[in-house]
C-alpha positions in Angstrom: 51.6 18.3 3.9 53.2 20.7 6.3 55.2 19.2 9.0 53.7 21.0 12.1 50.1 20.1 11.6 51.2 16.4 11.0 53.3 16.1 14.3 50.6 17.9 16.5 48.3 15.2 15.3 50.5 12.4 16.1 51.1 14.2 19.6 47.4 14.3 20.1 46.8 10.8 19.1 49.8 9.4 21.2 49.4 11.3 24.6 46.0 11.6 24.9 43.2 8.9 25.3 40.2 11.1 23.9 39.9 14.6 23.1 36.1 15.6 23.1 35.2 18.8 21.5 31.9 20.7 22.4 30.5 23.8 20.7 32.2 23.1 17.3 29.4 24.5 15.5 30.2 27.9 17.0 33.1 28.4 14.7 32.1 30.3 11.3 32.8 28.4 8.2 35.1 31.2 6.8 36.4 34.6 7.2 38.9 35.9 9.9 38.5 34.7 13.3 40.0 35.7 16.9 40.5 32.8 19.1 40.7 33.4 22.7 42.0 30.4 24.6 42.1 30.1 28.2 45.7 28.4 29.2 46.0 25.6 31.6 48.7 23.1 30.5 51.7 24.9 29.2 52.6 24.4 25.3 50.5 21.3 25.4 47.4 23.4 25.1 48.5 24.7 21.8 48.7 21.2 20.5 45.1 20.1 21.9 43.4 23.3 20.5 44.9 23.1 16.9 42.9 19.9 16.6 39.8 21.6 17.5 40.0 24.3 14.9 41.5 23.7 11.6 44.0 26.4 10.2 44.6 27.9 13.8 47.8 29.9 14.1 48.8 30.9 17.7 50.6 33.9 19.1 53.6 32.1 21.3 56.5 32.8 23.1 59.5 33.5 20.9 61.8 31.4 23.1 59.8 28.5 22.3 61.0 28.8 18.4 64.9 28.7 19.8 66.8 25.6 18.7 65.0 22.5 18.4 61.8 24.3 19.6 61.1 24.8 15.6 60.6 21.2 15.4 57.4 21.6 17.7 56.1 24.8 17.3 55.1 27.5 14.9 53.2 30.7 15.1 53.4 34.5 15.5 56.5 35.2 18.1 55.9 37.3 21.0 58.7 38.7 22.8 57.4 39.7 26.0 58.6 42.6 28.5 59.9 39.9 30.9 62.0 38.4 28.2 63.5 41.8 27.0 60.6 43.2 24.9 60.1 46.7 24.6 57.0 48.9 24.2 57.9 49.1 20.4 57.7 45.4 20.0 53.9 45.3 21.4 52.9 47.8 19.1 54.3 46.0 15.9 52.9 42.6 17.4 49.5 44.3 17.3 50.1 45.5 13.9 51.3 41.9 12.5 48.3 40.2 14.2 45.6 42.4 12.7 47.4 42.3 9.4 47.1 38.4 9.8 43.4 38.7 10.6 42.6 41.0 7.6 44.1 38.1 5.2 41.4 36.1 6.6 43.6 34.0 9.2 42.5 32.2 12.0 44.5 33.7 15.2 44.7 32.0 18.5 45.4 34.1 21.6 46.0 33.1 25.2 45.1 36.3 27.1 46.3 35.1 30.5 49.8 35.3 28.8 51.1 32.4 30.7 49.3 29.1 32.1 48.9 27.5 35.5 46.7 24.6 36.8 45.2 26.6 39.9 41.9 26.8 41.0 41.0 29.8 38.9 42.2 31.7 35.7 44.9 34.2 35.9 44.1 37.9 35.3 43.4 38.6 31.5 45.6 41.0 29.6 44.7 43.5 27.1 46.3 42.1 24.1 43.4 40.3 22.5 41.4 43.4 22.8 43.9 45.7 21.1 44.3 43.4 18.4 40.7 43.3 17.8 40.3 47.2 17.9 43.0 47.4 15.4 41.4 44.9 13.0 38.1 46.9 13.6 39.8 50.1 12.2 39.4 48.5 8.8 35.9 49.1 8.9 34.9 45.4 8.8 33.2 43.3 11.6 35.4 40.6 13.4 34.2 37.3 14.9 35.8 35.8 18.1 35.1 32.8 19.8 36.2 31.8 23.5 37.9 28.3 24.0 38.3 26.4 27.4 40.1 23.2 27.9 39.9 20.7 30.9 42.1 17.7 31.6 41.1 14.9 33.7 44.7 14.6 34.7 47.0 17.3 32.8 50.0 15.2 33.2 49.1 11.6 32.7 49.7 9.7 29.6 46.5 8.7 27.6 44.7 11.1 30.1 41.2 12.6 28.6 40.6 16.1 27.8 37.7 18.3 26.8 37.8 21.5 24.7 34.7 23.7 25.0 33.7 26.4 22.5 31.5 29.4 23.6 29.0 31.0 21.6 30.5 33.3 18.8 31.0 37.1 19.5 30.6 39.5 16.6 32.5 42.7 17.0 31.5 45.7 15.2 33.6 48.7 13.9 33.3 51.5 16.6 33.2 49.3 19.8 35.1 50.8 22.7 38.4 49.1 24.3 36.5 48.6 27.5 33.6 47.0 26.1 35.5 44.5 23.8 37.8 43.5 26.6 34.6 43.0 29.1 32.9 41.0 26.3 36.1 38.9 26.0 36.6 38.2 29.6 33.0 37.2 30.2 33.2 34.7 27.2 36.3 33.2 28.6 34.5 32.9 32.3 31.7 30.9 30.4 34.2 28.2 29.2 36.3 28.0 32.3 36.0 27.0 35.9 36.9 28.8 38.7 36.8 27.2 42.3 37.2 28.8 45.5 40.5 27.3 46.4 42.8 24.3 45.2 41.0 21.9 47.9 38.0 22.6 46.2 39.1 22.3 42.7 40.9 19.1 43.6 37.7 17.5 44.7 35.5 19.1 42.2 37.6 17.6 39.5 37.3 14.2 41.0 33.6 14.4 41.4 33.3 15.4 37.8 35.1 12.6 36.9 33.0 10.3 38.8 30.1 11.8 37.2 31.1 10.7 33.8 31.4 7.2 34.9 28.8 5.0 33.1 26.8 8.0 32.0 26.6 10.4 29.0 27.6 13.3 31.4 30.4 15.4 29.9 33.2 16.5 32.2 33.2 20.3 31.8 29.3 20.4 32.3 29.9 18.5 35.8 32.9 20.9 36.6 30.9 23.8 35.9 28.1 22.5 37.8 30.4 22.2 41.1 32.1 25.5 40.2 29.7 27.1 42.7 29.8 24.7 45.6 30.1 21.0 46.1 27.1 18.8 47.2 27.5 18.5 50.9 26.3 14.8 51.3 28.9 13.5 48.8 31.5 15.6 50.3 30.8 13.9 53.9 30.8 10.4 52.3 33.6 11.2 50.4 35.6 12.3 53.6 34.5 9.4 55.6 35.9 6.9 52.5 39.1 8.7 52.8 39.3 8.3 56.9 38.8 4.5 56.3 41.1 4.6 53.6 44.0 5.7 55.5 47.1 3.6 55.6 45.7 1.1 52.9 47.1 0.5 49.5 44.0 1.6 47.8 44.5 2.3 43.9 43.0 5.2 42.2 42.4 6.3 38.8 42.3 10.2 38.0 42.5 10.5 42.0 39.6 8.2 42.2 39.2 4.8 44.2 36.9 2.9 41.6 35.4 -0.7 42.5 33.4 -3.1 40.6 29.9 -2.9 40.3 29.5 -6.4 40.0 31.7 -9.6 40.5 35.4 -8.7 41.0 36.6 -11.8 39.3 35.2 -10.6 35.8 37.5 -7.4 36.2 40.6 -9.5 37.4 39.9 -11.7 34.1 39.5 -8.8 31.8 42.7 -7.0 33.4 44.7 -10.4 32.7 43.3 -10.7 29.2 43.5 -7.3 27.9 46.9 -6.6 30.1 49.1 -9.0 27.9 49.0 -7.3 24.4 49.0 -3.6 26.0 52.1 -4.7 28.5 53.7 -6.1 25.7 53.4 -3.2 23.3 54.8 -1.2 26.3 57.9 -3.4 26.6 58.7 -3.3 23.0 58.7 0.4 23.3 60.0 0.8 26.8 63.2 3.3 26.0 61.2 5.7 24.5 58.4 5.5 27.3 60.9 5.7 30.1 62.6 8.5 28.7 59.5 10.6 28.6 58.6 9.4 32.1 62.1 10.4 33.3 61.9 14.0 31.5 58.6 14.3 33.4 60.3 14.0 36.6 63.5 15.5 36.0 62.9 18.9 34.3 59.5 20.5 35.0 59.6 23.5 37.6 55.7 23.4 38.1 52.7 20.8 37.3 51.7 22.5 34.3 54.9 21.4 32.1 55.0 18.0 33.3 53.3 16.8 30.1 55.2 19.4 27.8 58.5 17.6 29.0 57.2 14.1 28.6 56.1 14.9 24.9 59.1 16.9 24.1 61.3 14.1 25.0 59.1 10.9 24.3 57.2 11.7 21.4 60.2 12.2 18.9 62.1 9.4 20.4 59.2 7.1 19.8 59.5 8.0 16.0 63.1 7.1 16.0 62.6 3.9 18.0 59.7 3.0 15.4 62.0 3.7 12.7 64.7 1.6 14.1 62.2 -1.3 14.2 61.4 -0.9 10.5 65.2 -1.1 9.6 65.5 -4.1 11.7 62.4 -5.8 10.1 63.8 -4.7 6.5 67.5 -5.9 7.4 65.9 -9.3 8.6 63.5 -9.5 5.6 60.5 -9.8 8.1 57.3 -8.0 7.4 55.7 -10.1 10.1 58.1 -8.7 12.6 57.2 -5.0 11.7 53.6 -5.8 11.3 53.8 -7.5 15.0 55.5 -4.5 16.4 53.2 -2.1 15.0 50.0 -4.2 16.1 51.2 -4.5 19.7 52.3 -0.8 19.8 48.7 0.2 18.4 47.0 -2.0 21.1 49.4 -0.8 23.9 48.8 3.0 23.3 45.0 2.4 22.5 44.6 0.3 25.4 46.5 1.8 28.0 43.9 4.1 29.5 41.5 1.2 30.0 43.9 -1.2 31.3 44.6 1.2 34.1 41.1 1.6 34.8 40.2 -1.9 34.8 43.4 -2.8 37.1 42.2 -0.2 39.9 39.0 -1.8 39.9 40.0 -5.4 39.8 42.6 -4.7 42.9 40.3 -2.5 45.0 37.6 -5.1 44.4 39.7 -7.9 45.5 41.9 -6.4 48.4 39.7 -3.6 49.6 36.0 -5.1 49.1 35.1 -3.7 52.7 35.0 -0.1 51.1 33.1 -1.0 48.2 29.7 0.2 49.4 31.0 3.5 50.9 32.8 4.3 47.2 29.6 3.6 45.4 27.4 5.6 47.8 29.4 8.4 46.9 29.4 7.9 43.2 25.6 7.7 43.8 25.4 10.9 45.7 27.5 12.7 43.0 25.0 11.7 40.3 22.1 12.7 42.4 23.6 16.2 42.8 23.6 16.4 39.0 20.2 14.8 38.6 21.8 11.9 36.7 19.7 8.7 36.9 20.9 6.2 39.1 23.3 3.2 37.5 
């Protein structure tokens, strides 16, 4: 087994609570494939995308492969002009990528060139279209598919993420550059979300998260519905709730203050019972968890690389830390110690997302019960705007 696919799967399983993939039927079973990827959360996007389409090889910045970067990344290296690359480098890259596709490969390209978590995508560059046209010179058609990626909270440990695949594009020999680039741009727009500004994006993401609570509603579908405008009644109710919450220690999950639908004592009990093994698992792995948290605070220069730094530091340290437990158990001759560590670690990782959610509900339901009606009203108004049955 190759190292990188295994390691990337380990990262996905460790860092994310759930990765949902929609539109998987759009991926051809065989043949060359050009995959157009929206870029949101730094190099972490590649870890997630690689689990959505098997055998995917990415174009990536050459700088990511320097030093220890080879442990985390592999792919077709790109030397950008901003990093000292020349026009000759760009022409050679197009040839290399076209040759890879002609060999039946699946090539992942980020047409924005870089990532950000802003309200809309960055301008699409021409590289993907040039690669496609160079391949089409062979006289054979080419399939392409656009991928979008949508995080509930991009930097949070054990958050959820959804990958959306658009309808397949079939490119025929003889198509012009402008036509190909326009088709790529439209396909990427369909799997992405573009808001008017950061404030609309922030509230749209919170409403989309609310829409998934207790329903079968997909996160991306809700985001896409709010892309063109947020429901006025829900916005007014949200703003009224926020005014009442000023100066209060209201807990939030994915930016949203959650409240119990029923008796808060039940959530308190579930938080206590579920919290014991989850917190035990966290304490047993405190050094790598703390190191990942610290790296996410210390090194990022923008929000879109917080998750990357947490993963780069925390994920390998956790592997080393777990290896230390194996050696300790072997030295003591205690298989029970090792199994206890592994079981509590598994429970801690798997239960972290749900425990945080339960704790928020229990806290708010106990200490801020006077805000419960307003918070639940916001939820119902969001569901009504999407025509989702009331819960």
